[in-house]
N, C-alpha and C positions, 0 to 999 in steps of 0.2 A: 375493364381490367380483370374482375373476377372471372368473366367468361374466357378471357385469354388464358388465365392461369389454369382454369379447368381443362381447356383444350390441350395445353402443354402437358398437364398431368395425365390426361387421358391418352395422349400420344405416347408418353413415356411408358405407361402401363401396357399399352398395346404392343410397343416395341419389345418390352421385356417378355411378354407372353410369346410373341413371335420368336424371339431369340431362344427361349426355353424349348418351345415346340420343335423348332428347326434343329437346335443342338441335339435334342433327344433323338429325332429322326436320323440325323447324320450318324450319331454314335451307335444306334441300333443297326444301321446298315453296315457299319464297320465291324460290329460284333458278329454279325451273321457271316461275314467273310473269314472269320478266324477258324471255323470248324470246332468251336468250343461252345458248351452251354453257357447261357447268360441269364441274369435276372436284372430287371429294371428297378432302379432305386432313385429316390428324389434328391439324394444328397451326395456330396463329394466326401468319401470316407477318409481321405487324406487331409482334409481341412483341420486345422488345429482346434477350431471350436467344436467339431464333431468328435474328435478324439477325446476332448476333455469333458464334453457335456452330453454325450450320446445317450446315457441312461436317463437324463432329464428329458431330452427330446422324445425318448421312447414312451414316456408317460403320456405325452400329448398325442403322439402318433397312434397309440392304442385306443384313443377316444374315437377314432374313425372305424368304419366297418372292418371286421377281421379279415375278409378276403383281400382288402387293400394292402395289408402289410404282413400277413402270416407267412408268406413265402420267402421273405428276405430280412425282416427286421432283426430277428435274433442273430443272424449271421453278420450284421454290420456293427453290433455293439462292441465297445472296447472289452477285450479279454474274452470274447465269445468263444474263441478257439480253446480256451482253458475251461470254460464253464460247460460247454456242450460236449456230448459224447461223439465218437467218431461217426456213427451212423447218421445222427441228426445233422452234424455239421457238414457232412459230405453228401447229403441227400440229393443235391443237384449235380454232383460230380466232384472229384478230387482236384479238378482244375476248373475254376469258375470265373466268369467275367461279371463284374458289377458295372452296369451301364447307367450313368446319370446324364442329365442334359449338359453337364459341364466337364465330365471326365469319364474315362474308362479305366478300371482297375482289374487286374487279374490276381486271384488268390490261388496259390499252388501248394498242394500237399502231396502230390504225386512224386515219388522218389526218382523216377526216370527223368521227369521234367526238371526237378530240383537240381539233379546232377548237371544237366546241360546248362542251366542258368548260372549256377554258382561257379562252374569251371571255365566260363567264357567271359572274362572281365570286360573285354572291349565291347562285346555285343550286349552285355547286360551289366552296365556299371552301377555303382551305388549312387543313389540320389543325394549327392554331397550337400545340396542346399538344405536338406533336412537337418544337417549336423553343424551348420554354421555357428549356432549358439555355443557349441563346445570349443570354439576357438577364442573363448573369452580371455585366455592367457597367452594365446599364440596358435598359429596353424600347427597341425599335428597329423599323425598317421590316420586318424579317423576322419578329419575334415577335408582331406585333399583327395585328388584323383589324378590320373594320368602320370606324366613323368615326375611331377612334384610328389605324388604319393609314392612312387617307386623309390625316390631318394629317402623319404621318411621311413619307408619300410626297411630299406637296406640299413639305414643308420640305427634304427631301434631294434631290429630283429637280432642284430649281432650279439647283443648282451645276453639273449636268452639261449644259452648253450648248455651242454650237459655238465660242464664244470660248475657253472653257477647253479644248476639244479641241485647239485650235491650240497652247495652252501645253503640253499633254501631248505633242504631237508634238515640240516643241522639246526638252523635258526627256528624252524617250525617246531622242532622238539623242545627247544628252550622256551618259546613263547606259549606253546600248549601247556607245558608244565606250569608256567606262570598263571594261566587261566585256571587250571585245575586247583592250584593252591588258593587262588582267590575264591573259588567256589567252596572248597573245603572250609576255609576260614569263615565264610559267610553262613554256611549251613550249620556249623557247629560252634558258632560264637556263643559265649555265655551271656544270657540276658540278665539285666539287673532291674530291681524294683525302684520305686521313687526314692528310697533311702540309700540306694547304692549297694544293696545286698544282692549277692549272686543268687539267681534262681535256676531252676532246672533247665538243662539244655534242650533245645527243640530242633529237630531236623527240618529247617526251613526249606520250602520249595524255591526253585530258581525261576524267577519271573522276568529276569533281564538277560536271558540267553541271547536274544537278538543283539542287544547292545554289547554283550561280552564277546561274541564272535566277531562283531564289527571291530572292537578293540583289538582282538587277536589278529585279524587280517591287516589292520592298519599298522600294527607293530611289525608284522612281517613285511609289509610293503615299505615301511620305513627303512628296513634293511635292504630289500631288493632295490628300491629306488635311490637311496642315498647312502647306503652303507652304515646306517645308524642302528645302534642297539637301544630300542625303546623299552620302557619299564612298565611293570604293573604296580599298582599301589602296594606299598610295603617293601618294594625292592629298591636297591641302591646300586649305583655304579661302583665298579672296583676302584681301589685307590690308584691314583696316577692317571686317571682319565683326563684327557686334555679339555680345556675350557670350552672349545667349540662343541665337542660331543656332549659335554655336560649341559650346555645351553639347550640343545634340542631334546635331550633325554629327560630333563627336569620336569617334574609334575607341577612345578610352580612357574608362573609367568615371569620371564626375565625382565629386567628393567627396560622400560620403553614399550613393553607389550602388555596387552590385556588378557591374553590367553597363552597357556603353555603350548608347545608345538603339537603334542598329541591331541589336546582339546581343540586346537585350531583345525586339525584335520577332521576330527569327529564332527564338529559343528559345520564345517564347510560342506562335508559330504551329506550331512543330515539336512541342511538347508539349501542344497544345490538347486532345487527347482525354483525357489524364490530368486536366486541369483541368475539363473538362466532365463527366466521369463520376465523379470522386471528390472528396470534400470536402477542403479544404486542410489541415484539422487532421490528416487521415489521411496526406496526402502528406508532412507535416512529420515524422511519426514512423516511416514505413517506411524500412528501410535500403537504399534504392535511389537511385543517383546521379541517374537521370532524374527521380525524384519531387522531389528537392531542387532540381534545376535548374528544374523547372516552377514550384515555389513562388517561387524567387528571381525568375524572369522575371515572374510575376504581380505580385509586390510592387514590382518596379522599374517595370513598366508602369503600375500604378495611380499611383505617385508622379509619373512623367514626365507622364502625361496630366492629372493634377490640376494640376500646376504650369503646364503648357502652357495649359490652359483658363483658369486664373487670370491668366496673362500676357495672353491675348487679351482677357479681360474688362477688365483694367486699361487695355489699349491703347485699347479702345473708349471708356472713360470719359475718357481723356485727349484724345480727338478733339473739337474744338470743333464743336458742332452746325451752325454756319453755314459751316464749311469743308469743301467736298466732298473726298472721297478722290480721289487722282490716278487718272484713267482709264487711264493707262499703267502702273499699278503691276504689277510682275512677280509672277507666282506664283498658283497655284490653291490655295485654302485652304478645304477642306470644313468643318473644325471652326470656322474663323473666320467662315464664312458663317452657320453655325447659331448661333454665339454672337451675331453681329450681329442675327439675328432676335429672340433672347430677351433680350439684355442691351445692345441698341444704343441705349439712351437713350429719350427721351420719345416718339419715334415709335412704339416698341413694335412689336408684330406682331399679326396677327389672332388672335383667341382660338380655341383648339382646340375649345371647347365648341360652336362653330357659331352662337353668338348674334350677331345682327346689331347692329353698333354704328356709330357715325359713322366714315366713311372717314378713316383717319389719313394725314397727309401723309407721303409717302415720302422718306426721306433719300437724297441722291445716292449715298452709299457703299453703301446697300442695293441700289440700282439697278445699280451697278457690278458687284456680285457676282451679279446676276441673281436676286435673292431677293425681288422685289416681292411683297407680300402673302403671304409664306410664314408658316405658323403658328409660334408660339413653342413651343419645347421646353424641358423642364426640364434642369437640369444633368446628371442621370443619363441622360436620354434622349440628350443630345448625346454623352456618353461611350459610350453603348450603340451609337449609330449609327456613331461613329468606329471602334469595334471591329469591327462587321460589315463596314464598308468594307475594313478590313485583311484580315479573314478571307476574304471573298468575292473581293475583288480579287486578293489574293495567290494563292489556290488555283487559281482558274480561269485566270488569265493565265500563271502559272508553269508549270502542267501543259501548257497549250496550246502555249506556246513550246517546252518540252522535247520534247513528242511531235512537233511540227512539225520540229524539227531532226533527230530520230531518223528520221522518215519521209523527209526529204529526203536524208539520208545513205544510207538504205536503198534509195531510188529515185532513182538518178542522173539519169534522163531528166527527172523532175519538177524536179530542182534546176537543170538546164540551161534548162528552160522558164522557171523563175523568173528566172534571171540574164539571159536575153535580154530579158525585159520590164523588168527593172531598168536594163539598159543603154539601152533605149529611153527610159525615163523620166528618168534622171539622168546617164547616161553616166559620165564621170569627174569630174563637178563636185564641189566641196567641199561636204560636208553642211551646213556652217554657212551656206551660201547658199540652201539649199532653202526654198521658200515653201509653206506649208501650203495656202493657197487654190488655188494652181495645181497641186498634186500630188494632193490628196485625191480629186478626181474621177477622174482617170486611174488611180489606184491601185485604186479599187474596181471597175474593169473589167479588171484585169490579172491575171497569174498570181500576184501577191502575195496578192491577196484569194482567188484560187482555192485556193492552198495552205492558207491559214488556214481557209477554209470546209471544205475536205476533211478537215483535222484535226478540226474541230468535228463533222463528220458521222460520221467513223469512230470517234472517241473523244471524245464530248461530255463536258464536265466533270461534268454530272449525268446519268447514264444513265436515271434514272427520277425522275419528279417527283410528289410526293405531293399528292393532292387528297382531298376527301370530298364525298359528297352532302349537301346541306343537311339538318340534323337536323329541320327543320320539315315537310318533305314529300318524297314520292317525286319523281323527276325523269325526264323522257323524253328520250332522244337518238335521232336517226335515223341508222341505219347501213345503207347500201346499200338503201334503200327499206323497211327494217324499223323499226318503232317499238319501241324497247327501253326497258323501265322499270327504272330503277336505284332500289332501295329506299333510303329516307331513312337518313342517317347512316352508310352503308357507306363503307369506305375505297377510294379509287381510286389506282392506280399508273399514271401516264401513262408509257409506255415509250418514251422518246425514241430510244434507240439502235436499236430495231427499226423504228420509223417511218422512221429514216434508211436502212434497208436494204430498204424495200418496193419491189420492182421495178415496181409499178404507178405509182410517182411519181418514179422516178429514171432518168436515162440509164445504161445499162450495156452491157457487152459480155462475151464469155467471159473468165473469169479465166485469167491466165497462171500463177497459183499453184495453182489448183484446177480443172483442165480439166473441162469438163462442167457447171460452175457459173457463175453470174454473178459479176461482180467487185465487187459492192456491199460486200463486206467488205474489199476491197483499197483501198489509197491510190492514187488516180488523179485528180489535180487537173484533168486535161483534160476530165473530164465536165462541168465548170462552163461550158464553151464550147459545149456541145450545145444544140440549140434546143428539144428536147422530151423527155419521159421515154420509156423503153422501149429496145429494142435500138438501138445506134448503130454507126457505122462502125468497123470493127476496123482500128486502125493496124498497119501492118507492123512487124516487129521492127526496131529501130534507128531508126525514124522519130521525129524530134522535132517534126514539123510538126503544128500544131493548127489545125483549121478553126474559125473563130470566126463564128457566125451574126450576121446583122444583127439589131438589136433589134426591127425591125418585121416580121419574118417572120410569116406567118399562123399557123404552128404555135405559135410562142412566144406570140403575143398571145392565141390561143384558149385555150391552156393557162393562161396567167397570169390571164385574166379569169374562170376557173372560180370561184374563191372566195378571191381574194387571194393573197399570197405569204408564204412562211415567213420566219423571222428569219435573221440572219446578215448578211454584208456584201453589199449589193445594188448592182449596177451601175446606172448611169444608163440610162434608156430612150432616150436620145438618142445619136446617133453611130453608128459602124460596129460597135462591139463591145458585147456585152451578156452578162451572166451568165445561165445557166439559172436560172429563178426557180421554185423548188419551191412546190407548192401549200401553202396555210396548213394547219398541223397536221402537215406531213411533215418539217419541219426546225425543231428546238427547241434550238439551242445556248444560248440565253439565256432559256429557257422561252417563254411566249407569253401574250398577253392582258394584262389590267391589271396583273398581278403579275410581268411579265417583268422581267429585270434592268434597273435604272434606269441603270446605268453602262455599258450595252452599247456605246454610241457611243465613249466614252472607251477602252473595252477594245479595240474594233476598230482605232481609230487607233493605240493602243499596239502591238498585235500586228503590224499591217502595217509600222509604222515600224521595229520591231526587225529584221524580215526585210530591209527596204530598206537599212538601214545595214550589217547583217552581211554580206549577200551581194553588196554592191557591189564589194568588193575581195577577198572571201574565199569559199572553198568549205568545206563540212563533209564529211568522209569518216569511215566507220567505221574504228576502229582494228583492225588485223589482227595485233596483237602475239601473240595466242594461237596463231597458225598460221605466222607468218613475221616475221623481223626486218626493220628498215628497209633494211638492206644487201641482204638476200635479195630484197626486193621490187624494188629498183633493178635487180637482175640478171635479173629474170623477163621473159619475153615476155608478150604480151597473153593468151595462152591460160592460162598459169600464174597470172597476176594475176586473171583471171576466176574460176578455181577457188578461189583464196584468198578473194576478195571475196564470192563466193557463200556460203562458209561463214560469213563475218561477217554477211551479210544474213540467213541462216537463224537465226543466234543472236540477232540483233536482233529478228526477228519473234517468236521464242519468248519473249523477255523481255517484249515489249509484250503478248503474249498472256496474261501472268501479272499484268497490271494489276489492282488491287483498289480498291474504294471505301472511303475513310476519311471525309473530308469530301467530297472529290470523287474521281473516278476517276484514279488515278495509279500510278506505279511504286513509290513509298514504300519507298526503300532499295535497290531493284534498279538496276543500272547497265548502260548501253550505252556502252562507251568509244568516244570519237570523237576526231578530229583537226581542228584549224583549219588550213587550207592556203591560202596566197596563190593567187589565181586565176592560172592558167598554170603552176602547179607541182603540179597534182594527179597522183596515181598511178592513180586509178580513175574518179572521177565525171565526168571530162570526156569519157568515151567509152562507159562501160558502160551497160547497161540497168538 
């Protein structure tokens, strides 16, 4: 018996070795036929265990002789595209195959190849099976492909129109002022001693900026998604607010709930990985507080959303079909628009099956929401798309705002550039008087958009975008005059962050942080006012002057016409000022092609408006508490202040360098302390580099 068992085990081991060797030989032969460079790796980089544990595996792999792993290991680690510079990451080529015994993966950071891949959805579909976990509340625009995806896309995209962008502009003003008020109250609150006596005020540093901008984006998404006005601590609803709106806006849990609506969203999004990776029955029994909070957030969220959708359906039934909805009705309501498509009465909606029927008469209220001829979605699909709106909108916007504030505090010259343009646009006017139509165009050619775009270039929300070659057939892409064949069904990783650092497609100068290297890993919004890619004029130290090219310069026009422009905030081609327009495939903050982010315009408006409101009257400085007290700073001359602030700048850059990807690239628990300072009372950023 033992002999038989040993024979079976030996045969199994021999077969495993044979399968590995033959699989590797087969895949190497396939790789050689692609006309692309390749490296041989022992692992499948798309496997969940490698994505989560690659850095732990690396410690073991480095125990082997260095020649075995030095050519490939650093390229396969999670977030290596963010950690490594462009030259090291692309040392084998900007389009590279990773060949293992079990799979072939191609990593692409070449703009020409990226454009071809992202623009041909049928040939290079999204690997939807990677996103199935996001269907926990229902199928949605992220988890579907083919004709089903088209129906979801048509239904959901209709809400994101220019009229609703104007509403988001106004709500972002309201919510950003709420955040500013909370910061001012926190920084200047009076401390008391043990006997309750007031003691001197202290300008406390802000250590919860990440949580605060999360709250900001959730409040805005509450408005975008459900037409709700959500509150900051200390705020109250106006008299006469209906009971339903009060239930969702309240900062106290309503009867029958354990969390208020805002806290439910905060906790759900904070614990989303637990809910995506582990079954809820397991989370209920494990003895961890985070697991219990995750379950509670999930249960509260399901109940809130079910009741909210029921309320919207009932409201639709109560509307008389011949009475049009008021065209001036305030509020953007993503869920309400989808409910109107599916449950809006006899007018119905076009069938998702694609069958041609008689054209149905459109109700005025559907036209008001911009959802003409949008397909009907099921109840679960409406809830699924609402969840994706929360997840995607919160993650991308919150992290982008957070990183922009850190970068502006770390780069005072960029902050001064921003404030000069804000002064030019709105001066000291009351934000309640700002008009979207008159401001949106100038903002997109200003330093406001340049700062946002530079954040999205340096730290894009999604550093790598997954694609795959169609399972039906091999596909060909043209790269610098070479025809390269990508085998059917192989996995593609579109490397956005390295496309953003390619010196062939971006203006650059020598880095002040890394002498001898270009500055494409540095935060420099001024590059967006250059006319063409490549080396640009080196500004002298201390200069805040930025030369803005005319939009009709021959260099700019020639480059733009090459093959379209990348995504991001694009300035008008009319007038004296124009943004640098990266070639298509070189800038991917919202992905690209048919599957790019459907809410990108709303996101851009939101991001620009936050900066416009915040920096009109305030500046952001890094907190230097670790190196000097506030009193010590006041007594310092500029030389001493420079030394202290440079230490804070170095610490800030180290912290940002440790960003990791969870859902998106972010700090995830790491903190860069900052201070909110009234303009004119700065200690550092009004004069430092």
